[in-house]
N, C-alpha and C positions, 0 to 999 in steps of 0.2 A: 484878452483885446475885451474892452469892455463893451457892453451890449445894452439895448433895454429893452423886454419883453413888454406887450402892451394888452390889452381888453378894452374895445372901445365900444362895449355892450355897457360894461360897469364904467369906461370912464379911469379904469388901476393902470399903474406899471410898476416893473422893477427891474433895477439894476445888476445885469449879472454878468460872472465872468465867463470865456469860453477860450479853447484852448485853439492854434493853428490846427490845420487841417480838418477831420471828420469829429464831429462833437455828437453823443448821443445821451440825452438827457433820459433817465429812465428809474425808477426806484421811486427812496425819500426825495429825491431833487425831482423830480417831475411831480412828485403829490405836493413840495413847498410852490412850487409856482402856480399848480392848479390853489390853492389855498391864498394867497398874494393877490390873485388876478381875479379871482372867481369866488361864488360862494358854493359849499359842499353838496347840493342836490341840483344847484342848477342848471340848464342844459343850454346855455348862450353858445357856447364853445364845447371843444374836442378835449383832448389830453393836454394837460399843463393849465386849462386856461385861456390859453390866447387864440385872440379875435381880432379880426384888423379887413381894412379893407385899402384900396389902391391909393386912397389919399394918407390913409392913416395904417400902414403897415404894421402887424404885430411883434415883429418882432427886427428892430434896427440898430449898426453901429453909431457909437454917440456923435458922429458927423453927419447922422440921417439918414444913413444908403441902406438901403434894406436887406434881409438875409433871405434866401431862399430854403426853404425847409420841408421836413414832411414828415410823416406821422405812420407808425408801424408796426406790429406785433412780432413778438420773438418766438420762433415756430418751434420753440421745443416748450418753452413757458408759458404762453399765450401772455405774456407781460405786455401792454404797450410803450413806446418810447416815441419819441421826438429825434432826426436825426438833424444836421445841418454842414453844410462845410465851410471853412471859415480860410480867407488869403489875408495876411495883412498889405 
């Protein structure tokens, strides 16, 4: 499924692809999100550079429906990741 991620502080967005079911964004892909949405030393957002509000959600489908997503750490490696569930 095609989706859009956003950072409303910087006014940036990026088109992404998500698979059906559970998605985990980590490693190089998470860094690429952060680089596309935010600058390297900025503290306006958390992992992935996502930042939104009620009127402009940080992650939406192409038809404008917002996604619920979460942020966590891998307990074994300490690596941060973003997760979300997608249903078509």
